[in-house]
N, C-alpha and C positions, 0 to 999 in steps of 0.2 A: 499561510502555507508557502513556500520555496517551491516554484513550478521547476526544473530544471530545464535551461536552455538548451537552443541543438548542437553546440559547443560541447554542453556537458555532459548530452548523450552519447556523445562520439570519443568522451575517454572511458576508457576501462573503468569497469562496478566494481567496487568493492564493499558488498554489504556486512555491517557487522548486527549480529540478530540477539536478541538476549536484553540483559540490564542497563539501564538506562539511569543513572540514580545523584545522590548528593553525598559526594564519605564527609562526614561530619566534624570537624576536631575541635570541642569546644562550643563555641562564638562561632569558628570559621565553616563553611563548608567551602568543597571542590567539586566541580561536576567528573564524575567517575562513571565505571564501569566499564570492564576489560573490552564486551565488543564495542562498545561506543571510542574505546580508545584506539582501539584494531582502525576502523573506519575513520574516524577524524587523524591520526596517522595518514592513514593512506590517501587521502584528499590535500595532505598538506605535501606530500610527493607524488602530485600529479593526476592521482587517481580520480574518479569521482567517487568518493566517499560517502554512502546512506548509509542509516542511523533505522534498525527495524527496531524500534521499543514503545513504550507505552508509559505514562507516567498521567497521574490526576490531572483535575479541575481546578487547580489550587496552586496557588504560591509558588510555591517548589518546582511545580508542574511547567508553570508559567516562565519561570528566570530560566531554569532549562532549556526550554527553545528558544527564546529570545537570546540565551548566549550563543548557542547554533547558530541564529541565523545570520549575529552580528560577525561571524566566521564563515558566514555566504557554505554552510554545510545544508546539504538537503533534509529537510526535516518533513518531507513530505509520507513518509512512511514511522512517522512517529504518532502514535493513537494517542487520545484524549481519554481518562478514564470518568465516569461521574461519579462513581459507586467506591473506589481509594485510593490510597494517598501517593502519593509519586515516593519510590521506591528510596531509600536512603540506611548508609550503612556509621554507624556511631564507633569513633575510634578512640579510645583512652587506652592509656600507659599508665602501666605499675609503678611501683618505687625502684624497680632498677632498669626505665626506659623500655619495656616492652611494651610495645602495640598490642592491643585483643582490640578483637574487630566482632561488633552485634551487627548482621547482617537483619532489618529486621523484615519479619516474614507478609505474606498474603495486603502485599502493595501491586502500584498499578501493572508493572512490568512482566510480575507473576499472573497475568491476565491476557497478556499481548494471544490477538488472532490474526488468524491467515484471512485479508484482507484484498480489496483489488488493486490499492496502491503497489501491495506485499505482491502479488499476483503479477503486475507488471516488471517489479524488478526483476522477480524470480523466471523469468521469461527471455530474458535478456544477459549474452555474454559480448565479450570483446575478444575476438580475434586479432594473435600477433604475430607477424611473421617474424621467425627467427634463426639462423644461420647454423649452420652441420656445431658449432660449437655453443649453439644454443643461448648468442649473441642477439639482442633484437634488432631486425635491419631498418636503417634508420636511411632519407638518403633519397629513397629508389621508390619507383611507383609499383606498387601490390596492387593486383587484379584478384579481387574475390570471386568465389562462383561454389556451387552449393545452392544446401536448404531444401528445394527441391519445392513439394510443397508444406513440409512442415513448419519452414520457418523463411526467410526475407535475412538477407547480409548484404548491409550498405556499401560503400565504396571506400568507409573510413573500417571496416571491416566487421561495422557492430552486427551481431544476429541477432534478431526479434523472432524468438518461438511463436508457432500459430498453435500448430497441433503435436499433442505428444508423439512419441519416437526419436529415434535415432538419427542423426542429423550428420551428414558427411560435409566436410568444409573445404574447399583446397584454394591456399593462395599462388600465386605464381610472381616471379620474380624475374625479370630477363632471362624469360622463359623456360624457369624451372621452377618444378611446383612441387609444393609438399601439402597435405593433406592431413586430418584428424579427423573425429566423431566428437560428435555434442550431443550426451543425452537430454532431451524435454522431457518431463514430469509430466503429467496431465495438468490444465490452468485449475485456478478455483472456480468452480461450479455458481452460477448466479443463484442466490437466493431463491427459495420455492415461494410462489405469490400465494399473498394473502387475502381476503375478505376484504371488501371496500364498504365503506359506509358514504352512503351521497343522501345530502339533506336536499330536499326539492326546495326551488323559490316558489316564491310568493305565486306567479302565474305558470298556467299547466305546460308541462313540456308539448304538449303535438294531443292532438282529440282524442286518439287511441288513450290514453292517459291522463282521467282526471285525475290530479291526488291533490290535495289540502296542505298550506304552507305547514313545513316543520314533519309533516310524514318522513320516516325513515324507510331509505330501502338498502340492505346489505344484500351486496353480489358476490355471490362465492368465488373460492379462488378459482384463476382461471372461466368465471363464468362471462356473461355477457352481459351489458346495463340494459341495453333494450328489454330483455328476455325478462330480468328482475321485474324490472318496468309491467310490462304486460302480465305478471304473475301477481304479484300485487293486486293490477285493478280488478283480477277476478274476484278476490276477496273484499273490493269496495263498491258495493253495487249501488249504493246511497251517494256518491259522489256527486258534488256538485263544481258545474264550472265556474272559475271566479271571472271578474271580469276582466280583462287588458288594460 
Protein backbone atom coordinates (compact mmCIF):
# COMPACT_ATOMS: atom_id res chain seq x y z
CA UNK A 1 0.00 0.00 0.00
CA UNK A 2 1.12 3.57 -0.71
CA UNK A 3 2.26 5.23 2.52
CA UNK A 4 1.88 9.03 2.64
CA UNK A 5 5.15 10.97 2.54
CA UNK A 6 6.04 13.85 4.85
CA UNK A 7 4.97 16.26 2.12
CA UNK A 8 1.62 14.44 1.78
CA UNK A 9 1.00 14.76 5.52
CA UNK A 10 1.39 18.53 5.32
CA UNK A 11 -1.43 18.90 2.80
CA UNK A 12 -5.09 19.34 3.83
CA UNK A 13 -6.75 15.94 4.12
CA UNK A 14 -10.02 15.18 2.29
CA UNK A 15 -11.45 11.71 2.96
CA UNK A 16 -14.00 10.10 0.66
CA UNK A 17 -15.61 7.43 2.86
CA UNK A 18 -17.93 4.92 1.19
CA UNK A 19 -18.26 3.15 -2.10
CA UNK A 20 -15.40 2.47 -4.53
CA UNK A 21 -16.62 0.42 -7.46
CA UNK A 22 -16.74 -0.15 -11.19
CA UNK A 23 -19.39 1.48 -13.40
CA UNK A 24 -20.00 -1.15 -16.08
CA UNK A 25 -21.22 -0.17 -19.56
CA UNK A 26 -21.51 -3.42 -21.47
CA UNK A 27 -17.93 -4.56 -22.06
CA UNK A 28 -16.49 -1.28 -20.74
CA UNK A 29 -15.92 -0.32 -17.12
CA UNK A 30 -14.84 2.87 -15.38
CA UNK A 31 -13.87 3.56 -11.73
CA UNK A 32 -16.73 5.12 -9.81
CA UNK A 33 -18.35 5.83 -6.47
CA UNK A 34 -19.27 9.34 -5.30
CA UNK A 35 -16.96 9.42 -2.21
CA UNK A 36 -14.05 8.12 -4.30
CA UNK A 37 -14.72 10.81 -6.92
CA UNK A 38 -14.60 13.54 -4.23
CA UNK A 39 -11.26 12.31 -2.89
CA UNK A 40 -9.84 11.91 -6.40
CA UNK A 41 -10.70 15.46 -7.48
CA UNK A 42 -9.59 16.94 -4.11
CA UNK A 43 -6.20 15.32 -4.68
CA UNK A 44 -6.04 16.81 -8.18
CA UNK A 45 -6.68 20.26 -6.67
CA UNK A 46 -3.76 20.00 -4.23
CA UNK A 47 -5.26 18.42 -1.13
CA UNK A 48 -4.34 14.96 0.08
CA UNK A 49 -7.24 12.86 -1.19
CA UNK A 50 -7.82 9.66 0.80
CA UNK A 51 -10.34 7.02 -0.23
CA UNK A 52 -11.76 5.00 2.65
CA UNK A 53 -13.43 1.97 1.16
CA UNK A 54 -13.29 -1.81 0.74
CA UNK A 55 -12.82 -3.95 -2.38
CA UNK A 56 -12.70 -7.69 -2.88
CA UNK A 57 -9.64 -9.87 -3.17
CA UNK A 58 -10.40 -10.35 -6.83
CA UNK A 59 -9.36 -9.06 -10.25
CA UNK A 60 -11.72 -6.02 -10.17
CA UNK A 61 -10.36 -5.08 -6.74
CA UNK A 62 -6.76 -5.46 -7.89
CA UNK A 63 -7.49 -3.30 -10.93
CA UNK A 64 -9.08 -0.52 -8.86
CA UNK A 65 -6.17 -0.34 -6.41
CA UNK A 66 -3.68 -0.41 -9.29
CA UNK A 67 -5.57 2.40 -11.08
CA UNK A 68 -5.41 4.62 -7.98
CA UNK A 69 -1.75 3.86 -7.26
CA UNK A 70 -0.81 4.80 -10.81
CA UNK A 71 -2.35 8.21 -10.13
CA UNK A 72 -0.54 8.60 -6.77
CA UNK A 73 -3.71 8.33 -4.70
CA UNK A 74 -3.36 7.27 -1.07
CA UNK A 75 -4.73 3.70 -0.87
CA UNK A 76 -3.80 2.91 2.74
CA UNK A 77 -7.48 3.10 3.75
CA UNK A 78 -8.74 0.74 1.05
CA UNK A 79 -9.46 -2.58 2.73
CA UNK A 80 -9.43 -5.96 0.96
CA UNK A 81 -12.33 -8.35 1.56
CA UNK A 82 -11.72 -12.10 1.07
CA UNK A 83 -15.41 -13.00 1.23
CA UNK A 84 -17.30 -10.37 -0.80
CA UNK A 85 -16.76 -9.19 -4.39
CA UNK A 86 -15.71 -5.73 -5.46
CA UNK A 87 -18.68 -3.42 -5.93
CA UNK A 88 -20.12 -2.65 -9.33
CA UNK A 89 -22.98 -0.79 -10.98
CA UNK A 90 -24.44 -2.03 -14.25
CA UNK A 91 -25.55 0.82 -16.51
CA UNK A 92 -28.05 0.02 -19.27
CA UNK A 93 -29.96 2.27 -21.66
CA UNK A 94 -33.51 1.76 -22.86
CA UNK A 95 -34.91 2.33 -26.33
CA UNK A 96 -35.13 6.08 -25.67
CA UNK A 97 -31.50 6.26 -24.59
CA UNK A 98 -32.35 6.79 -20.92
CA UNK A 99 -29.82 5.18 -18.53
CA UNK A 100 -30.90 2.70 -15.88
CA UNK A 101 -28.64 1.71 -13.00
CA UNK A 102 -28.44 -1.64 -11.22
CA UNK A 103 -26.48 -1.27 -7.98
CA UNK A 104 -25.29 -4.70 -6.93
CA UNK A 105 -25.62 -5.27 -3.20
CA UNK A 106 -23.78 -7.21 -0.48
CA UNK A 107 -20.42 -6.34 -1.99
CA UNK A 108 -17.11 -5.49 -0.34
CA UNK A 109 -17.72 -1.80 0.40
CA UNK A 110 -20.95 -2.72 2.24
CA UNK A 111 -18.68 -4.34 4.83
CA UNK A 112 -16.27 -1.45 5.40
CA UNK A 113 -14.95 -1.49 8.99
CA UNK A 114 -13.30 1.17 11.13
CA UNK A 115 -9.69 0.00 11.38
CA UNK A 116 -6.34 1.47 12.47
CA UNK A 117 -5.72 3.15 9.08
CA UNK A 118 -9.05 5.00 9.18
CA UNK A 119 -8.48 5.89 12.83
CA UNK A 120 -5.17 7.57 11.99
CA UNK A 121 -6.72 9.57 9.16
CA UNK A 122 -9.71 10.53 11.31
CA UNK A 123 -7.38 11.81 14.04
CA UNK A 124 -5.83 14.45 11.76
CA UNK A 125 -7.11 17.74 10.40
CA UNK A 126 -5.44 20.73 8.79
CA UNK A 127 -5.70 24.26 10.18
CA UNK A 128 -5.63 27.03 7.54
CA UNK A 129 -5.21 30.77 8.21
CA UNK A 130 -7.74 33.05 6.44
CA UNK A 131 -8.30 36.80 6.44
CA UNK A 132 -11.51 38.60 7.41
CA UNK A 133 -12.96 37.96 3.94
CA UNK A 134 -12.32 34.22 4.16
CA UNK A 135 -9.34 34.19 1.79
CA UNK A 136 -6.47 31.84 2.60
CA UNK A 137 -3.40 33.81 3.73
CA UNK A 138 -0.33 33.04 1.63
CA UNK A 139 3.24 34.32 1.53
CA UNK A 140 3.40 35.08 5.27
CA UNK A 141 4.52 33.05 8.26
CA UNK A 142 1.75 31.58 10.42
CA UNK A 143 2.55 30.53 13.98
CA UNK A 144 0.27 27.81 15.33
CA UNK A 145 -0.46 27.10 18.98
CA UNK A 146 -2.98 25.26 21.13
CA UNK A 147 -3.84 21.61 21.33
CA UNK A 148 -2.75 21.12 24.93
CA UNK A 149 -2.81 17.48 25.97
CA UNK A 150 -5.46 16.58 23.41
CA UNK A 151 -3.59 17.21 20.16
CA UNK A 152 -0.28 18.22 18.63
CA UNK A 153 -0.04 21.00 16.01
CA UNK A 154 2.80 21.07 13.51
CA UNK A 155 4.41 24.22 12.13
CA UNK A 156 2.36 23.74 8.94
CA UNK A 157 -0.95 23.58 10.85
CA UNK A 158 -1.42 19.82 10.82
CA UNK A 159 -3.47 18.85 13.89
CA UNK A 160 -3.02 15.28 15.14
CA UNK A 161 -5.53 14.13 17.74
CA UNK A 162 -4.23 12.32 20.82
CA UNK A 163 -7.26 12.25 23.14
CA UNK A 164 -10.97 12.91 22.71
CA UNK A 165 -12.21 16.41 23.52
CA UNK A 166 -12.52 20.02 22.33
CA UNK A 167 -9.20 21.35 20.99
CA UNK A 168 -8.50 25.11 20.67
CA UNK A 169 -6.29 26.09 17.74
CA UNK A 170 -4.79 29.57 17.38
CA UNK A 171 -3.00 30.99 14.34
CA UNK A 172 -0.95 34.19 14.52
CA UNK A 173 0.10 36.23 11.46
CA UNK A 174 1.99 39.53 11.81
CA UNK A 175 0.91 39.84 15.44
CA UNK A 176 -2.78 39.27 14.66
CA UNK A 177 -4.33 36.09 16.07
CA UNK A 178 -7.44 34.10 15.32
CA UNK A 179 -8.80 30.98 17.01
CA UNK A 180 -11.06 28.05 16.26
CA UNK A 181 -11.94 24.78 17.96
CA UNK A 182 -11.86 21.21 16.74
CA UNK A 183 -13.77 18.32 18.28
CA UNK A 184 -11.78 15.10 18.49
CA UNK A 185 -13.89 12.00 18.96
CA UNK A 186 -12.66 8.86 20.70
CA UNK A 187 -10.01 7.01 18.72
CA UNK A 188 -10.46 3.37 17.80
CA UNK A 189 -9.88 0.99 20.70
CA UNK A 190 -7.47 -1.91 20.24
CA UNK A 191 -9.12 -5.31 19.80
CA UNK A 192 -9.46 -7.42 22.97
CA UNK A 193 -6.69 -9.96 23.53
CA UNK A 194 -7.34 -13.51 22.42
CA UNK A 195 -6.03 -16.86 23.60
CA UNK A 196 -2.60 -17.87 22.32
CA UNK A 197 -1.71 -21.45 21.44
CA UNK A 198 1.91 -22.46 21.94
CA UNK A 199 3.47 -25.66 20.60
CA UNK A 200 6.46 -26.59 22.72
CA UNK A 201 9.83 -27.37 21.11
CA UNK A 202 11.53 -30.77 21.35
CA UNK A 203 13.73 -29.76 24.28
CA UNK A 204 12.55 -28.49 27.62
CA UNK A 205 11.96 -24.79 28.12
CA UNK A 206 13.53 -25.17 31.58
CA UNK A 207 13.82 -27.70 34.40
CA UNK A 208 10.56 -26.58 36.01
CA UNK A 209 8.50 -27.65 33.03
CA UNK A 210 9.50 -30.92 31.35
CA UNK A 211 7.02 -31.34 28.46
CA UNK A 212 7.17 -33.61 25.44
CA UNK A 213 7.24 -32.53 21.79
CA UNK A 214 3.82 -31.61 20.40
CA UNK A 215 2.16 -30.84 23.72
CA UNK A 216 -0.11 -27.82 23.30
CA UNK A 217 -0.55 -25.16 25.94
CA UNK A 218 -3.35 -22.56 25.72
CA UNK A 219 -2.61 -19.18 27.30
CA UNK A 220 -5.88 -17.41 28.29
CA UNK A 221 -6.52 -13.85 27.13
CA UNK A 222 -4.34 -11.55 29.19
CA UNK A 223 -2.66 -14.54 30.82
CA UNK A 224 1.00 -15.30 31.43
CA UNK A 225 2.84 -17.96 29.42
CA UNK A 226 5.00 -19.19 32.30
CA UNK A 227 1.94 -19.51 34.55
CA UNK A 228 0.17 -21.59 31.93
CA UNK A 229 3.24 -23.80 31.58
CA UNK A 230 3.48 -24.31 35.32
CA UNK A 231 -0.23 -25.17 35.56
CA UNK A 232 0.16 -27.74 32.80
CA UNK A 233 3.11 -29.28 34.65
CA UNK A 234 0.96 -30.13 37.63
CA UNK A 235 -1.11 -32.50 35.49
CA UNK A 236 1.91 -34.21 33.94
CA UNK A 237 3.76 -35.92 36.77
CA UNK A 238 5.09 -38.62 34.46
CA UNK A 239 6.78 -36.31 31.96
CA UNK A 240 10.33 -37.33 31.11
CA UNK A 241 13.18 -35.01 30.31
CA UNK A 242 14.48 -35.05 26.75
CA UNK A 243 18.22 -34.96 26.23
CA UNK A 244 19.52 -31.63 24.83
